[in-house]
C-alpha positions in Angstrom: 0.0 0.0 0.0 1.3 3.4 -1.0 1.7 5.5 2.1 3.5 8.7 1.1 5.6 10.5 3.7 4.2 13.7 5.3 6.1 16.4 7.2 3.9 18.2 9.8 5.2 21.7 10.3 4.2 23.4 13.5 5.3 27.1 14.1 5.5 27.9 17.8 6.1 31.2 19.7 5.7 31.0 23.4 3.1 28.3 23.1 4.3 25.8 25.6 0.9 25.6 27.3 -0.6 24.4 23.9 2.1 21.9 22.9 1.2 18.8 24.9 -2.4 18.6 23.6 -1.2 19.3 20.1 1.8 17.0 19.9 0.3 14.1 21.8 -2.7 14.0 19.5 -0.5 14.2 16.4 1.6 11.3 17.6 -1.5 9.3 18.1 -2.3 9.1 14.4 -3.5 5.9 12.7 -1.4 7.1 9.7 2.2 6.5 10.7 4.4 7.7 7.9 5.1 11.2 9.1 7.6 13.4 10.9 7.0 16.5 13.0 9.1 19.7 12.4 8.6 22.4 15.0 9.9 25.8 14.1 10.3 27.8 17.3 10.3 31.5 16.8 12.6 32.5 19.7 10.3 31.4 22.5 11.3 32.4 26.0 8.7 30.2 27.8 10.7 27.0 27.8 8.9 25.5 24.8 12.1 24.1 23.2 13.4 22.5 26.4 9.9 21.0 27.1 9.6 19.4 23.6 13.3 18.2 23.7 12.6 16.4 27.0 9.1 15.0 26.5 9.1 14.5 22.7 12.7 13.8 21.7 11.7 12.4 18.2 10.4 15.8 17.1 12.8 17.8 14.9 13.2 21.4 16.2 14.4 24.3 14.2 15.1 27.4 16.3 15.1 31.0 15.0 16.8 34.0 16.6 13.7 36.2 16.5 9.9 36.0 16.0 9.6 35.6 12.3 5.8 35.3 12.2 3.8 32.4 10.8 4.6 32.6 7.1 8.3 32.8 7.3 8.5 30.2 10.1 6.3 27.8 8.2 8.5 28.2 5.1 11.6 27.3 7.1 9.9 24.1 8.1 8.7 23.3 4.6 12.1 23.8 3.2 13.5 21.3 5.7 11.1 18.7 4.4 11.8 16.1 1.8 8.4 14.5 2.0 5.7 14.2 -0.6 3.3 16.3 1.4 3.7 19.0 4.1 1.0 19.8 6.6 0.7 23.3 8.2 -0.7 22.9 11.7 -1.2 25.5 14.3 0.2 24.8 17.7 -3.1 25.6 19.4 -4.9 22.6 18.0 -5.8 19.0 18.9 -6.5 16.5 16.2 -8.5 13.2 15.9 -6.6 9.9 15.3 -7.7 9.7 11.7 -7.0 13.4 11.0 -3.9 12.9 8.9 -5.0 9.7 7.1 -8.1 11.3 5.8 -6.2 14.2 4.3 -3.7 11.9 2.6 -6.5 9.7 1.3 -8.2 12.5 -0.5 -5.0 14.0 -1.8 -4.1 10.7 -3.4 -7.3 10.5 -5.4 -6.3 13.2 -7.9 -2.8 14.5 -8.8 -4.2 18.0 -9.3 -5.4 18.2 -5.7 -2.8 20.5 -4.2 -4.5 21.4 -0.9 -6.6 19.5 1.6 -8.1 21.3 4.6 -9.6 19.8 7.7 -12.9 20.5 9.3 -11.9 23.0 12.0 -14.0 23.1 15.1 -13.6 25.4 18.1 -11.6 23.8 20.9 -13.9 25.0 23.6 -17.2 24.7 21.7 -16.9 21.5 19.6 -20.3 21.8 18.1 -19.3 25.1 16.4 -17.3 25.5 13.2 -14.1 27.5 13.1 -13.6 27.0 9.4 -14.9 24.7 6.6 -13.1 26.2 3.5 -13.6 29.5 1.8 -14.7 30.8 -1.6 -13.4 33.8 -3.6 -16.3 36.1 -4.7 -16.0 38.5 -7.6 -12.3 38.1 -7.6 -12.2 40.4 -4.5 -14.0 39.1 -1.5 -13.3 36.0 0.7 -16.5 34.2 1.8 -15.4 32.1 4.8 -18.7 30.3 5.1 -18.6 28.5 8.4 -17.2 30.4 11.4 -19.6 30.5 14.4 -22.2 28.1 12.8 -23.4 25.0 14.4 -21.9 21.7 13.2 -24.0 19.9 10.6 -24.2 21.9 7.4 -20.7 21.4 6.0 -20.2 17.6 6.3 -19.5 16.5 2.8 -16.2 16.3 0.9 -16.1 19.1 -1.7 -13.9 21.3 -3.7 -13.5 24.9 -2.4 -11.3 27.8 -3.4 -9.2 27.7 -0.3 -8.8 26.5 3.3 -7.4 27.8 6.6 -3.8 26.9 7.2 -4.5 26.1 10.8 -4.7 22.5 9.5 -4.0 22.0 5.8 -2.1 19.4 3.8 -0.1 20.8 0.8 1.3 18.8 -2.1 5.1 19.4 -2.3 4.9 19.4 -6.1 2.4 22.3 -6.0 4.6 24.3 -3.7 7.6 23.7 -6.0 5.5 25.2 -8.8 3.8 28.2 -7.2 6.2 28.9 -4.3 5.9 28.9 -0.6 4.0 31.3 1.7 4.5 35.0 0.9 6.7 36.1 3.8 5.4 39.7 3.6 2.4 38.4 5.7 3.4 38.3 9.4 0.0 37.0 10.5 -3.1 36.7 8.3 -3.8 36.6 4.6 -1.1 34.0 3.9 -3.6 31.2 3.5 -5.8 33.3 1.1 -2.8 34.2 -1.0 -1.4 30.7 -1.2 -4.8 29.2 -2.1 -5.5 31.9 -4.6 -2.1 31.3 -6.3 -2.8 27.6 -6.4 -6.3 28.2 -7.9 -4.8 30.5 -10.6 -2.3 27.8 -11.5 -5.0 25.1 -11.9 -4.6 23.2 -8.6 -7.6 22.1 -6.6 -8.4 22.7 -3.0 -10.5 20.2 -1.1 -12.5 20.5 2.2 -12.2 17.2 4.0 -14.7 17.0 6.9 -13.6 13.5 7.9 -10.3 15.1 9.0 -11.2 16.8 12.3 -9.1 19.4 14.0 -10.1 21.4 17.1 -8.7 24.9 17.2 -8.2 27.2 20.2 -9.2 30.2 18.2 -8.2 33.5 19.8 -10.8 36.2 19.9 -11.3 38.3 16.7 -12.1 41.5 18.4 -8.8 43.1 17.7 -8.8 46.5 16.0 -8.0 46.7 12.3 -4.5 48.0 11.8 -2.7 49.5 8.8 -0.7 46.3 8.0 -3.7 44.0 7.9 -5.9 46.1 5.6 -3.0 47.0 3.3 -2.0 43.4 3.1 -5.5 42.6 1.9 -4.9 45.0 -1.0 -1.6 43.2 -1.7 -3.4 39.9 -2.0 -5.8 41.4 -4.6 -2.9 43.2 -6.5 -1.0 39.9 -6.9 -3.8 37.5 -7.7 -6.8 39.3 -9.1 -7.6 41.9 -11.8 -8.9 45.5 -12.1 -12.5 44.3 -11.3 -11.3 42.8 -8.1 -9.3 45.9 -7.2 -12.4 48.1 -7.9 -14.4 45.8 -5.7 -12.1 46.1 -2.7 -11.7 49.8 -3.2 -15.4 50.4 -3.1 -15.7 48.2 0.0 -13.0 50.1 1.8 -14.5 53.5 0.8 -18.0 52.5 2.1 -16.5 51.1 5.3 -14.5 54.3 5.8 -17.6 56.5 5.3 -19.6 54.4 7.7 -16.8 54.7 10.3 -16.7 58.5 9.8 -20.5 58.8 10.3 -20.4 56.5 13.4 -17.5 58.5 14.9 -19.5 61.7 14.3 -22.2 60.2 16.5 -19.7 59.4 19.3 -19.1 55.8 18.5 -15.6 54.3 18.8 -15.0 53.6 15.1 -11.7 54.2 13.4 -11.7 55.1 9.8 -7.9 55.4 9.4 -7.2 51.8 8.4 -9.6 52.0 5.5 -8.2 55.4 4.5 -4.7 54.1 4.6 -5.7 51.0 2.5 -7.3 53.3 -0.1 -4.2 55.5 -0.2 -2.0 52.4 -0.7 -3.9 51.0 -3.6 -1.8 52.6 -6.5 1.5 51.6 -4.9 0.4 48.0 -4.2 -1.2 47.6 -7.6 2.1 48.7 -9.2 4.1 46.2 -7.1 1.7 43.4 -8.0 2.3 43.9 -11.8 5.1 41.3 -12.2 2.9 38.6 -10.5 -0.1 39.4 -12.7 2.1 39.4 -15.9 3.6 36.0 -14.9 0.1 34.6 -14.3 -1.1 35.9 -17.7 2.0 34.4 -19.4 1.5 31.0 -17.8 -2.2 31.1 -18.7 -1.4 31.6 -22.3 1.3 28.9 -22.3 -0.7 26.2 -20.6 -4.3 27.3 -21.0 
C-alpha cells in the first residue's frame, strides 16, 4: 500500500501551554508515515526544552527572533523532503484519523494540491471554526462556516481555499507556485497561497472527515494598517482590475460608515480604511510582475 511521507510543520512562539495537547494528538495518528518539524520563533517560555525532553523524536528548528507564521512555516517546509507537508497551528488538537483522511483525499487526484480539515472550536466543539472559503467576484473572501453549528458542512467538496491552521499541501504544487508570501506576518497568507494555487490550476478540497479542534483567539482586535493594506496586496497579486475596484469600493464605504459613526460618538476608526485606499496605487504597481507572470503562464498552458 502506497503511504507517502508527510512532514507536519508546527510554528511555535511561546506556546508551551498548547504543545502537549497538540503533539500528543498528532503522535496518536493511525497514519504513521510522518515526521514533525517544530519551528520555534525564539520562544522564552521553555517551549524548546519541554519538547526536547518530552518529545525527543520531534525535529526542532530554532530561530533567533519571532519571524511570524509565514516565514516560520516556510523554514519548516524547506526542511522537508516528504511528498506532502501539513501546516498545523500549535493551538490545535486532532483526531486519530485526521492525517490519514487528508492523505487519502490528496491521493485521489494528482491535481489536488491542498486539503483542509474541518476546523471546530476547541472549547465549543459543536461550532465550526472553518470549513473552507470561496473567492467572490475576484475580490472578497467568503469564509462560510465560522460560528455556525456543526451539521451543514459535512461533505467532501472542492473549495477555493482552506485555513492553514490545518492543511495538507502537495510538495509538487509548492515547488511550482512557491511557498508562503513572507510579507504576511499574521493573516492573509492562506488566502494568498490558495489563490495562487487556484490560478495555477490546482484544486483545494475541504475534508470534513479530517477533524481538528482549534483554540481560536478572539477576533475583536482593532484593524491595523498592516492588515488592511496586506489585503490590497493579495488582490494586487492574484486578481484583476475588477477585483481591485471591488475592494476599493468596499473600503470606501467602510471608511464613510466609520466616519459617520464617529460623528455620533461611536468608537469607530476610519484610518485603516483610508490608509488602505491610499496604498492601492502603490500595491497595484508592485503586483504587476505577478499578474504578468500569471497571464503568461495562462497563455502557455491554457
